[in-house]
N, C-alpha and C positions, 0 to 999 in steps of 0.2 A: 505492500499501499503508498501512497504517497505520503508526506509529511504532515501534519496537519498543520494548518495555516497559523500563522504566527499569533494574530488578534485570537485565536481559539485555546493556544497551547495551556494555557494556565488552568480554565475552565475544563478541558474536556485531556488534558494529559495524561493522569492516574488511569483513565481506558484503556489506551493504547497499552500499559505494561501489566493488562489482567489477563488471566487465562486464555477466558472467550475470545479476544480481538487475537490474540497471536494465532488460534485455531480459526477464524475468521480470514485472518491473510493470508495463512498457509493453505484454504479452500479454495480463496481465490485467484489465487497465485498459480493452484493444478487448475482451475477452471481456465485461465486465460493460457495456460501449456494448453490444454487440449483440446480448447473450443473459443471463439469468437465471443469474448465480453464486451458489453458496451455498461457505459461507457467507457471510452481508453482511459489507461491508468491516469493519468495526468491531469482530467479530468472528473475523477473520485469526488471530489471532496471540493467541488466548483460552488455551490451554495455557499461552503462557509469562505470560500474565498473572496467570492463577489460582495457577500456581506458581512463586514466584520463583526464580531461579538458585541462589541459596544455600541454598533450602529441600526442594530436590529432595532424594527418599530414594528412590526406585522411577519406573523410566522405563518405563512398557508403550506400547510401539509399536503403532500402527495402520497403515493403509495410506491409502486415498485417503475424503474423506468420503462423506458422505450425500447422496446428491443426488436423495431425494424431497424433495417441497415441507414446508417447516415443521421438517425434520428437523436436520440440522447446526447447530451452534453450535459450533464450532472448537475440540470437543474428542474424541479419539477412542473411538469406540464410544457416546460418551454422546448424548444426544436431548433435547431440551427439553421441560420440564414439560409432563405431558396430550398426550405425542404415544405413538404405539403404541410399544411395546419393540421393536426391531427381530431377525431372527433370530438374528444372531452374539450380541448383548447377553440373549437369552431362554437361549442356549446357555452362558453366563456366568450366570448368576444359577441356572442349574438345576445347575450345579460348584460356584458358593458354597454352596447347598442342602446337598450331597453333602459338601462339604471340609469347611465349618466349621458346619451346620446355621442356618447365619439364614437366615430367613424368604425366600423369591425377594420381591424387591420387586415392588411396584405401577407405578412409573413410572421412566425410563430415566435419568434426570440424574443424572450421576456427580460433579460437584462435590463431593459432601461428600468424597470422596477425594481431590479436589486439595488440600482445604484441611491434608492430612494428610503434604504432601509427595511424591504422587503425580502426575508429572507426563503428562499424557495425550497424546501427540505422532502425529498423523499424520503421515506420510512426503509427501506431498502435502496441501496445506495449502487448495486449493480444487477446486470441479469445477464444471461446464457443469451448470446443472438437467438430472435425466433421462438424462445421459451419464454412466455411469461412465468413471473413468480418464480423461476427456478432457482432463484439466492436466495428466497423467503428461508426464514427459519434457521440462518448458518451462524446470525450473530449480528448481523446487521439491525434488527430492531433494538436489540440492547442498546449498541451505540445511541444511534440517534434517539432514543428514550434519554440518555444523557446528555443529548443536546439539547432537548426540549424541556428535559430540568435545570439544566445550567442555564437557559434564559428565563426560567420560569423563577429561580433563584436570584436573578440581577435584581440591581435595587428599583432602577427607571421599568417602570409599568410599558408591557407590549399589549398587543392584539393577536389573538393566535384565532386563523381560522381554518375549521377543521369540518369538511364537507365527507360526507358519507360517513358509514357504520364503522371502519377501522379507525379513520382520523377520529371520532369522537372517544373512544376508549382511550385515547391518550387526555382527557381531562381531569383523568384522576393524578395525575405530572404535574397537574399546572397548578400552582397559587391563584385560587380565582376570586380570593378576596381585593389583590393587588390587580393582579390582569383583565382583559377583557377577552372575553371567548365569544365568537360567531359561531355560531353551528349550521349548516346546512344539509340539505341533498349535493349529492354528485354530480358534476357536471357530464358523467358519461354517459352516451347515447341511451343506456338502459336504463338510466335513473333521472335524467334531467327533467323530464318532460310530468316528472313526480312531487315537485316542487323545489328544483334549483331555478328555473325561467320561472320571475316573476320575484325573488327571492332579495334584488337589489343590497348582491352582497359587499358593493364595491363602494357605493354611500354607505353602507352601513359600518365599513372599514375606519372610511374618513369621520363618520360621525364620532366614533369610538375614540378617535386618534385625537379630533376638538376636544373629548372629556378629559382625555388627558393631558392636555394642553403641548400639543405636537400639531404641525402644520398638516393639509392631506397628502393624500398618495396622488400624484397627478399620471391618472392609468394611461394616458394617451401611449398609443404605438408607433 
């Protein structure tokens, strides 16, 4: 695994010394030796690279990285420039337009959000090519739970956005007296029509940020 980004080392450094992490490291290395694995090694911690520990204002939680060629680059829901926008992200864009009246973006690169303190974190950070959830339950969840806890333990409050059943289970890791938690339906095509559309999550995040004394996120892409 690549080294942890510097701003996260104090909060998460102890994790990399634990037996589960060493086993996870060995598992991912063995997978890379035998199969194609996404994202590339240098982008495994892209979410933590893009948003420094002290700069996090919003945590948007995804699940498994995209598993088709050239999509995943280490940020949940985001794809590389020039890659076709996946269905979940297309639904997010539809809601962005309905909620804030912003134009539907052409590309799927969400990095402009990370520069404003939005941590785009998946709960599992690697995947075998073309095999969804193939790296689930090998230790990544323990590590990303530690990331959520580390943000929750910070003095400055943040807004956590938890879409779908698996994400909502993470509420147990969050100090809800200090932080704001926005729960909702996952934007996947399987569930978006059951309450994601019309939920206005972007204005809800900005309202919560205003309550905490922060400026809004400019969601324009």
